[in-house]
Every structure is written in C-alpha cells, then in structure tokens.
C-alpha positions in Angstrom: 88.5 165.1 238.7 88.0 165.4 235.0 87.7 169.2 235.2 91.1 169.4 236.9 92.6 167.1 234.3 91.2 169.3 231.5 92.6 172.5 233.0 95.9 170.9 233.6 96.0 169.6 230.0 95.2 173.1 228.7 97.9 174.6 230.7 100.6 172.3 229.4 99.3 172.3 225.8 98.8 176.0 225.2 101.1 175.9 222.2 98.7 173.5 220.5 95.7 175.8 221.0 97.4 179.2 220.1 96.3 179.0 216.5 92.7 178.0 217.5 92.5 180.8 220.1 93.6 183.4 217.6 91.3 182.1 214.9 88.2 182.1 217.1 89.0 185.5 218.8 89.4 187.2 215.4 86.2 185.6 214.0 84.2 186.6 217.1 85.7 190.1 216.9 84.6 190.5 213.2 81.1 189.1 213.8 80.7 191.4 216.8 81.9 194.3 214.7 79.5 193.5 211.9 76.6 193.3 214.4 77.5 196.6 216.0 77.7 198.4 212.6 74.5 196.8 211.3 72.7 198.2 214.4 74.3 201.6 213.7 72.7 202.1 210.2 69.1 202.5 209.1 67.4 200.9 206.1 65.9 204.0 204.4 68.6 205.1 202.0 70.8 203.8 199.3 73.8 204.9 201.2 72.8 202.7 204.2 71.9 199.8 201.9 75.5 199.9 200.5 76.9 199.6 204.1 74.4 196.8 205.0 75.3 194.9 201.8 79.1 195.2 202.5 78.8 194.2 206.2 76.4 191.4 205.4 78.8 189.9 202.8 81.7 190.4 205.2 79.9 188.6 208.0 79.0 185.7 205.6 82.6 185.3 204.5 84.1 185.6 208.0 81.6 183.1 209.3 82.3 180.6 206.5 86.1 181.0 206.6 86.2 180.9 210.4 84.5 177.5 210.4 86.9 176.4 207.7 90.0 177.6 209.5 89.0 176.6 213.0 88.0 173.1 211.9 91.2 172.7 210.0 93.3 174.0 212.8 91.8 171.8 215.5 91.8 168.7 213.2 95.5 169.4 212.6 96.2 169.8 216.3 94.2 166.6 217.3 95.9 164.6 214.6 99.3 165.5 216.1 98.1 164.0 219.4 97.4 160.6 218.1 100.3 159.1 220.0 99.1 160.7 223.3 95.6 159.3 222.7 97.1 155.9 222.1 99.0 156.0 225.4 95.8 157.0 227.2 93.9 154.2 225.6 96.7 151.8 226.7 96.4 152.8 230.3 92.6 152.4 230.3 91.0 155.6 229.0 87.7 155.0 227.2 86.8 156.8 223.9 84.1 158.7 225.8 86.7 160.0 228.3 89.0 161.1 225.5 86.1 163.0 223.8 85.2 164.7 227.1 88.8 165.6 227.7 89.4 167.2 224.3 85.9 168.8 224.2 86.5 170.3 227.6 89.9 171.7 226.5 88.3 173.2 223.4 85.5 174.8 225.4 87.9 176.4 227.8 89.9 177.9 224.9 86.8 178.9 223.0 85.2 180.7 226.0 88.5 182.7 226.6 88.8 183.4 222.9 85.2 184.5 222.5 85.5 186.9 225.5 88.7 188.3 224.0 87.0 188.6 220.6 84.0 190.5 222.1 86.4 192.9 223.8 88.4 193.4 220.6 85.2 193.8 218.5 84.1 196.8 220.6 87.4 198.5 219.7 87.6 197.2 216.1 84.1 198.5 215.2 85.4 202.1 215.4 88.3 201.3 213.0 86.1 199.4 210.5 83.5 202.2 210.6 86.2 204.8 209.8 87.5 202.6 206.9 84.0 202.2 205.5 83.6 206.0 205.5 87.1 206.6 204.1 86.7 204.1 201.2 83.4 205.7 200.2 81.1 202.8 201.0 79.2 205.2 203.3 79.1 208.8 202.3 77.9 210.0 205.7 79.3 209.5 209.1 79.0 206.1 210.7 79.1 205.9 214.5 79.2 202.4 216.1 76.2 201.8 218.5 77.3 199.5 221.2 74.7 197.1 222.6 74.6 193.6 224.2 73.0 191.8 221.2 76.0 191.7 218.9 78.3 190.5 221.7 75.9 187.7 222.8 75.4 186.5 219.2 79.2 186.6 218.4 80.0 184.8 221.7 77.5 182.0 220.9 79.0 181.9 217.4 82.4 181.3 218.8 81.2 178.4 221.0 79.3 176.9 218.1 82.2 176.8 215.6 84.3 175.3 218.4 81.8 172.5 219.1 81.5 171.9 215.3 85.2 171.6 215.0 85.3 169.1 217.9 82.6 166.9 216.3 84.5 166.7 213.0 87.9 166.2 214.5 87.1 163.5 217.1 84.8 161.5 214.9 87.6 159.0 214.1 90.4 159.7 216.5 88.5 158.7 219.6 87.4 155.4 218.2 90.7 153.9 217.0 92.3 151.2 219.1 95.3 151.7 221.3 97.7 149.8 219.1 96.5 151.6 215.9 96.8 155.0 217.6 100.4 154.3 218.6 101.2 153.0 215.1 99.7 156.1 213.4 101.6 158.4 215.8 104.8 157.0 214.2 103.7 156.5 210.6 101.0 158.8 209.1 98.4 156.7 207.1 98.3 157.6 203.5 94.6 157.2 202.9 91.5 158.9 204.2 88.4 157.4 205.7 85.4 156.7 203.5 83.1 159.4 205.1 85.7 162.1 204.3 86.2 160.7 200.8 82.5 160.6 200.0 81.9 164.1 201.5 84.7 165.6 199.4 83.4 164.1 196.2 79.9 165.3 197.1 81.0 168.9 197.5 83.0 168.7 194.2 79.9 167.3 192.4 77.8 170.1 194.0 80.2 172.8 192.9 80.4 171.4 189.3 76.6 171.1 189.0 76.2 174.7 190.1 79.0 175.8 187.8 77.3 174.0 184.9 74.0 175.8 185.5 75.5 179.3 185.9 74.3 180.5 182.5 70.7 179.7 183.6 70.9 181.4 186.9 70.1 185.2 186.8 71.0 186.1 190.4 74.5 187.3 191.3 76.7 185.5 193.8 76.4 182.0 192.5 79.8 182.1 190.9 81.4 182.7 194.3 79.3 179.9 195.8 80.9 177.6 193.2 84.3 178.5 194.5 83.3 177.9 198.2 81.9 174.4 197.4 85.0 173.4 195.5 87.2 174.7 198.3 85.4 172.5 200.8 85.7 169.5 198.5 89.4 169.9 197.8 90.1 170.6 201.5 88.4 167.3 202.4 90.4 165.5 199.7 93.6 167.3 200.7 95.7 164.3 201.7 95.1 162.6 198.4 95.8 165.8 196.4 99.1 166.4 198.3 100.4 163.0 197.1 99.4 163.7 193.5 100.4 167.3 193.1 103.5 167.1 195.3 105.4 164.7 193.0 106.7 167.2 190.5 107.7 170.0 192.9 109.3 167.3 195.2 111.3 165.8 192.3 112.5 169.3 191.4 113.6 169.9 195.0 115.4 166.6 195.2 117.3 167.4 192.0 118.3 170.9 193.2 119.3 169.8 196.7 120.1 166.1 196.9 119.9 165.7 200.7 117.6 168.4 201.9 115.3 168.3 198.8 115.0 164.5 198.9 114.3 164.5 202.7 111.6 167.2 202.1 110.0 165.1 199.3 109.9 162.0 201.6 108.5 163.9 204.6 105.7 165.3 202.5 104.9 161.9 201.0 104.8 160.2 204.4 103.0 163.0 206.3 100.2 163.9 203.9 97.7 164.9 206.6 100.2 167.4 208.1 101.0 168.8 204.7 97.3 169.1 203.8 96.7 170.9 207.1 99.2 173.5 206.1 98.2 173.6 202.5 94.5 174.3 203.1 94.8 178.0 204.4 97.1 178.8 201.4 94.5 177.4 199.0 91.7 179.4 200.7 93.4 182.8 200.4 94.5 182.2 196.8 91.0 181.1 195.8 89.1 183.9 197.5 91.5 186.7 196.4 91.7 185.6 192.8 88.0 184.9 192.5 86.8 188.2 194.0 89.4 190.4 192.3 89.1 188.8 188.9 85.3 188.7 188.9 85.2 192.4 189.7 87.8 193.3 187.1 86.0 191.2 184.4 82.6 192.7 185.2 84.1 196.2 184.9 85.6 195.2 181.5 82.4 193.6 180.3 80.4 196.6 181.3 82.8 198.9 179.4 82.4 196.7 176.2 78.6 196.8 176.6 78.7 200.5 176.9 80.8 200.8 173.7 78.4 198.6 171.8 75.3 200.3 173.3 75.7 203.9 172.0 76.0 204.8 168.4 75.7 208.5 169.1 78.9 210.6 169.2 77.9 213.2 171.8 75.4 213.4 174.7 73.8 216.1 176.7 72.2 215.7 180.1 70.9 218.2 182.7 70.4 218.5 186.4 67.5 220.9 185.9 64.2 219.3 186.6 62.7 221.2 183.7 65.0 219.3 181.3 66.6 220.4 178.1 64.3 222.6 176.0 63.4 222.1 172.3 65.2 225.3 171.5 68.5 223.7 172.5 67.9 220.8 170.0 67.4 223.3 167.2 70.7 225.1 168.1 72.6 221.7 168.2 71.1 220.6 164.9 72.2 223.8 163.2 75.8 223.3 164.2 78.0 222.5 161.2 79.2 218.9 161.2 76.1 217.5 163.1 74.2 215.0 161.0 71.3 214.1 163.3 69.9 215.1 166.8 67.2 213.4 168.9 66.2 213.5 172.5 64.4 211.2 174.9 62.0 212.2 177.7 62.0 210.3 181.1 58.6 210.7 182.8 57.4 209.4 186.1 54.5 207.0 185.5 52.4 204.4 187.2 52.5 201.0 185.5 50.0 198.2 186.2 48.9 195.0 184.3 45.6 195.8 182.6 42.7 194.9 184.9 44.8 194.4 188.0 42.9 195.4 191.2 45.1 197.0 193.8 44.4 197.8 197.5 47.5 199.8 198.0 48.2 203.4 196.8 48.8 203.4 193.1 51.9 205.5 193.7 53.6 202.3 195.1 53.7 201.2 191.4 55.7 204.2 190.2 58.3 203.6 187.5 60.2 205.7 185.0 58.9 205.7 181.4 61.0 206.9 178.5 59.4 208.6 175.4 61.3 207.9 172.2 61.0 208.8 168.5 61.3 206.5 165.6 64.9 207.2 164.7 66.3 206.9 168.3 66.6 203.0 168.4 67.8 202.9 164.8 70.5 205.5 164.8 71.5 206.5 168.3 71.4 203.5 170.7 71.5 199.7 170.4 69.1 198.2 173.0 69.1 194.4 173.4 65.6 193.0 172.9 64.9 189.8 175.0 61.6 189.2 173.2 59.8 190.9 170.3 60.8 193.8 168.1 61.6 197.2 169.5 60.9 198.9 166.2 57.2 198.0 166.6 56.7 200.7 169.4 53.7 202.8 168.2 50.9 204.8 169.7 49.1 201.8 171.2 52.2 199.7 171.9 55.1 199.8 174.3 58.2 197.9 175.4 59.1 197.0 179.0 62.3 196.0 180.7 62.9 192.4 181.7 62.9 193.5 185.4 59.3 194.8 185.0 58.3 191.8 183.0 59.6 189.4 185.7 57.9 191.5 188.5 54.4 191.3 186.9 55.0 188.1 184.9 54.2 189.9 181.7 55.1 188.9 178.1 54.5 189.7 174.4 50.9 190.5 173.7 49.9 191.3 177.3 48.3 194.7 178.1 49.5 197.2 180.7 47.9 200.4 182.0 50.2 203.4 182.1 49.2 206.5 184.0 51.1 209.8 184.0 51.3 212.2 187.0 48.5 214.2 185.4 46.3 211.1 185.6 46.4 210.6 181.9 46.0 206.9 181.3 46.5 204.5 178.4 46.1 200.8 177.9 49.0 199.6 175.8 50.0 196.3 174.3 53.5 194.9 175.1 55.4 194.5 171.8 58.9 193.8 173.2 60.9 193.1 176.3 64.4 194.7 176.6 67.4 194.4 178.8 67.6 197.2 181.4 69.7 200.0 179.8 71.5 203.1 181.0 69.5 206.3 180.5 66.2 204.4 179.8 63.4 203.7 182.1 61.5 200.4 182.7 59.0 201.2 179.9 59.5 202.7 176.4 56.6 204.7 174.9 56.1 206.4 171.6 57.1 210.1 171.8 54.1 210.9 169.6 51.8 209.4 172.2 53.2 211.3 175.1 53.4 214.6 173.0 49.7 214.5 172.5 49.0 214.9 176.2 52.0 217.0 177.4 52.8 220.2 175.4 56.2 221.9 175.7 57.9 218.8 177.0 61.6 219.1 177.4 64.2 216.3 177.1 66.1 214.4 179.7 68.9 213.4 177.3 69.9 214.6 173.9 71.9 212.4 171.5 74.0 213.9 168.7 75.4 212.1 165.7 78.2 213.8 163.8 79.5 213.4 160.3 83.0 212.5 161.6 84.1 210.8 164.7 85.2 212.9 167.7 88.6 211.6 168.7 90.6 214.6 169.8 89.8 217.3 172.4 91.1 219.8 169.9 88.4 218.8 167.4 86.6 222.1 166.4 83.2 220.4 166.3 83.8 218.9 169.8 84.7 222.4 171.1 81.5 223.8 169.6 79.4 221.2 171.2 81.1 221.8 174.5 80.5 225.5 174.1 76.8 224.9 173.7 76.8 222.9 177.0 78.4 225.9 178.7 75.5 228.2 177.8 73.4 226.7 180.6 74.9 226.1 184.1 72.8 222.9 184.5 73.7 221.4 181.1 76.5 218.8 180.8 78.0 217.4 177.6 80.0 214.3 177.0 81.6 212.7 174.1 81.1 209.0 173.7 84.5 208.2 175.0 84.1 210.6 178.0 80.8 209.1 179.0 82.2 205.5 178.8 85.2 206.6 180.9 82.9 208.2 183.5 80.7 205.1 183.7 83.8 202.9 184.1 85.0 205.2 186.9 81.7 204.8 188.7 81.8 201.1 188.3 85.3 200.9 189.6 84.4 203.0 192.7 83.2 199.7 194.4 86.8 198.4 194.1 87.7 200.1 197.4 85.0 198.1 199.2 86.4 195.0 197.6 90.0 195.8 198.5 88.8 196.5 202.1 86.9 193.2 202.2 89.9 191.2 200.8 92.3 193.0 203.1 90.2 192.0 206.2 89.8 188.4 205.0 93.5 188.2 203.9 94.7 189.4 207.3 92.5 186.8 209.0 93.7 183.9 206.8 97.3 185.1 206.9 97.3 184.9 210.7 95.8 181.4 210.4 98.6 180.3 208.0 101.3 181.7 210.3 99.8 179.9 213.3 99.4 176.6 211.5 102.9 176.6 210.0 104.6 177.8 213.2 102.8 175.1 215.3 103.7 172.4 212.7 107.4 173.4 212.7 107.8 173.8 216.5 106.2 170.4 217.2 109.0 168.8 215.2 111.8 169.6 217.5 112.2 165.9 218.5 112.4 164.9 214.8 115.1 167.5 214.2 117.0 166.2 217.2 116.9 162.7 215.8 118.1 163.9 212.4 121.0 165.7 214.0 121.8 162.4 215.8 122.1 160.5 212.4 124.4 163.1 210.9 122.4 165.9 209.3 123.7 169.4 209.8 121.6 172.3 210.9 121.9 173.8 207.5 120.6 170.6 205.8 117.6 170.5 208.3 116.9 174.2 207.7 116.8 173.7 203.9 114.7 170.6 204.3 111.9 172.5 206.1 112.3 175.4 203.7 111.8 173.1 200.7 108.8 171.6 202.5 107.2 175.0 203.0 107.9 176.0 199.3 106.4 172.7 198.0 103.3 173.0 200.3 102.7 176.6 199.3 103.0 175.6 195.6 100.4 172.9 196.0 98.1 175.3 197.7 98.6 177.9 195.0 98.0 175.3 192.2 94.7 174.1 193.7 93.5 177.7 194.6 94.4 179.0 191.1 92.6 176.0 189.5 89.5 176.6 191.5 89.5 180.4 190.7 90.1 179.8 187.0 87.4 177.2 186.8 85.0 179.5 188.5 85.9 182.5 186.3 85.4 180.5 183.2 81.8 179.7 184.3 81.2 183.3 185.3 82.4 184.6 182.0 80.3 182.0 180.1 77.2 183.1 182.0 77.8 186.8 181.3 79.2 186.8 177.7 78.6 183.3 176.3 82.4 182.8 176.0 84.9 180.9 178.2 87.4 183.6 177.8 88.1 186.2 180.5 90.7 188.8 181.2 93.5 187.4 183.3 95.1 190.3 185.2 98.7 189.1 185.6 99.7 192.0 187.8 97.1 191.1 190.4 97.9 187.4 190.2 101.7 188.0 190.7 101.0 190.2 193.7 98.7 187.5 195.3 101.3 184.8 194.5 104.2 186.8 196.0 102.2 187.5 199.2 101.1 183.9 199.6 104.6 182.4 199.1 106.0 184.9 201.6 103.3 183.9 204.1 104.1 180.2 203.5 107.9 180.4 203.8 108.8 183.2 206.2 107.1 181.6 209.3 108.9 178.3 208.6 112.3 180.1 208.4 111.7 181.9 211.6 110.2 179.1 213.7 112.5 176.5 212.0 115.7 178.3 213.0 114.3 178.6 216.6 113.5 174.9 216.7 116.8 173.8 215.2 119.0 175.9 217.4 117.3 174.9 220.6 
C-alpha cells in the first residue's frame, strides 16, 4: 500500500523533484567520469600525476558541491510541502509514515537519477578526456577505460547523498504538530531551529580558526578549505543573513518601484527560508569562482615578484647538452666588452644521507641534485632565502640543504650528512644553513672548490652574467653579443633576466587552462542547480500570483515584483560569496607574503558577477512570465 502511495506521489510531484533529479544525475555522471579516467592512467610519470591530481581535485569538489546542492534542493522542496504534511497529520498520518513516504520518493528519484548519471558518465568520459588533452593537462593521448567499478561507486554515491539529504531535511518537518504545520504553510517562520543555528556557528568558528592558522600551515589547499567551511556555515545561517543583508537592497527596490519593489521587499522578509534556498547556489558559485581564480592569479604574481627579487644577474645561459657548458665558454663571455662578472654553477647527481644512518634499501633511492657554487655566486648573482644559518659559511667541509631535505630527514644546523657522488666519492659535511627551494639549485649546495678537487674538467649547468649596464632593449649591442655567443652552440640557450622571468611566468600560467576547465565544469553544474531551484520556486507560486491578480495587481506589477526578488536574492548571494572569497584571499596572501594585500582582478570579478546575475534573473523572467500568463 505504501509503495503504491509513494509511486503515485512521485508521479504527481515530478516538478518538485526535477531539480534534485538533475543535480544527482550530473553528480553521478561526473563521479563516474572521474573514476573511468583514473582507471585509464598509470602512476609512473609526471604527466599522469598531473591528470590524477586534476581528476582527484575535481572529484572532491563535485562530491562536496553535490552534497551541498542536493541537500539544499531537497530541503527547499520539503519546506514547500509543509502544508501538505500538516494535512496528512490532521487525517491521522504518523511522523514515521511521513518519513517513509518522503524517503521512498527520494529513493525512487535517486535510483533513476543515478542510473541516468552512470549512462551519461560513460559518454561524458570521452569528452572530458579530450578536453584534458586539449588543455595540456595530459601531453599524451588519454583513452577512457570502461569498467564496472566506477559505475558501482558512483551509483552508491548517488544513493548516499540522497539519503543524507533526507536525514537533514526531515529532521524537523516530520516532528512538527498538525496545527503548526498548517500555520507554517501560510506564514514562514523567521527564526531557525537551535541545532541549525549551533551547527552554522560551529562551521564559522572552524573556518575562522583554520584561517587564523594559515601562516603556520605549510601544505597547500588549506585556504580553499577555509572557503568551504565558511560556505557551509553561512548556508546554515542563510535565513538569518537574508533578513540582515536584504534590508538595504529591498529599501532601494521599494524606492525605485513603489508597488512591485515594496511587495518584493515584504515577500523576501516574510519568506526567508525560500529566499535562502535560492541564495545559497549563488553564494557557492561566487565563492568558488573568486577563490580559485584569485588564488591562482595571486600565486602567479607572487612567483613573478620572487623571481625578480631572486636573480641579480642580468643574463643567463643554460644547455640541453648532458656535457654542460664548458669552461672555455665562460672565458669567451668574460672577455665580452660590457661584462663585469661571470660565474657558473654545476648541478651534480649525488646520494645524500644523514651521517651514520643505516639503510637496507639501495642507496640510489636517496638520490638528489647537488649544486656546486663558488664564493661570489650567492653574493653577486642570486639572492637565496636562508631559513636557518648563514649561506656565506659554505666551505670545503660545510654545506647547505633545502628545507624540503631538512624536513625529510629532520636535519638542522650543526648536523652531519654524508654526500656521495656517482663516482662513489664521499664526504661527511656539516650543515651550515637551510635554504628555501630555489629555481636552478638542487637540494644541497656544496663548495665548488670541494667538488673540483675530485672531478676535473667539470662543465657548468648554468652560467650567470653580470653587466655594467642593465639590458632593457632588444637592440642593446651587448645583449646582441651575448645572444650571438649562445648561437655558437646548438644546445646553448641564453636569456636576459626579463626573458627568463617571462618564460617562468608563462610556465606558471600554463596551469590556468586546467583551472578554467575545472571552474567551467563546476560552474555548469551549479548553474543548472540555480536554474532548477529558481524555476521551481517561481512555478510553485502560481496560486499566489492568482490571488494578487484578484486584489488588483497587474501582470506587469507581479512580473516586476518577482524580478526585484530575483535581483535582491542574487545580490545577497554575491555579497556573501564575495565576502567569503575576500576573507579567504586575505589569509592566503598573509600566509604567502606576510601582508594582507592581494591583487584584486576586477576584470575577472566583473565577469563572474555578470554571469551570476544573469543566472539569477533570467530563469525568473522566463518561468515568471509563464506562471503569470497561465
């Protein structure tokens, strides 16, 4: 009997579950696609590691946002059925029967949506694989490998997020009394229950605590976790925030349009849960887009500034030849008029171990790159940041190691390490400094004099040139002479300081395509959720529009009323999302640079703002005109 009632209820309430069906099916399709692609790549190359990192991050975000969206969509749908639940309670339905009914409806929808998502995932995997190759995330071909495991996992994931959304949505609705349910169906309560209030504040406190400790956390990714925690907290406190943040936009709307604007302001004030349900997806897309794009843009800018501060040399030479740059080339460069100083560094493969450490594995498993430097290199050509100690103290019996190597072996100033070259030459050296990992340098810096004693005729990996005058123009005669020297050897490449920084910036920006693809996929998913939620909210109000027509409002006034509601709701979502993103970016910048300031890219923000406002208003205009004219 209950099964028949559930199926009949689903049949007559399909419009209530369209948004949930679409949200679950897209989430399942993306999880299935991620699983298929993960099974299609290996783990033995950097290229595959890039693909695995991208797909893993995409899976995490899709999983998180799908839970966020599905829970919000179902909670919104169930809250609109408070009157129906009240009637069922009045005619004798128990809270358990109501829970079973709605849970059964959700399971029917989630099973159908999960099956549709698995089918879509098998097709979508080919499209995502092609986009991954086209955007340069994977340099080689990526062919999806279809198997049952990704489909089973994604199907179970669809059922799990559906059941989670049921548990959160029915916790209060099924327990309220018949009279209270009927009353709340007519008048939306302004407050929120204590559990939701405490949960919201708990997530906000967790986000703030993590934000406060960002400078002490060395791992990447914590900044984005701050944004996720704050999003959850503000979503739970949505009905309260709508009342606070909607006052000013509502007042402006009532001044511009006395009838429609005032009605919109009153509707939002008296239906805060409905408004919060529409506002949350807007907040999510603004937060994620601003946080990811601005963090990437600021990291590229910070990297560029560090590169500018790092190098004091005016020109560089590097080679693709395994034999390196010979000493004869250094002499030719130093004899060029206008060159004030020349030096080179030698990168050597070496095995590095803490002194006295017994190992059972092959010593080649402890291979690192060592850099041999001379006395003037750190003083005149490059500015390496020392974490501990003095880099100028590097001598025959002393060395400096990178912070990565120091953390790996738990080494510090005064500790001894054993360094072995490929030729099995070994030294025991004292650590005199720990430095930040730096471009062109290995994990250990040795004295060039020490290495030169054991390896005759060593060539150089990089050559640094200091000139009497800065090289600003491509027509500079000295720059042309230095470039001409680079052209004497097919494997030799020369860069001015500006060219090297531009090249490094270009390499750092190559990951932007992966970020754009990621945001595009997430944005499309959230955009569909926004359209579904807003359309459902508007179409459900046909009875309300009919009553307003009965008391004398024109179709035009009703249309502008719902338009103002959409604008105000979108503005509230943009304000909260922007606030979360700016707060997160301030902490991220403080952790990286020690300053609150970060580069705010207005072009990106305006683009995001325009897209979100269009997503928030256009569905209301289309569905609103349909509901009003019917």
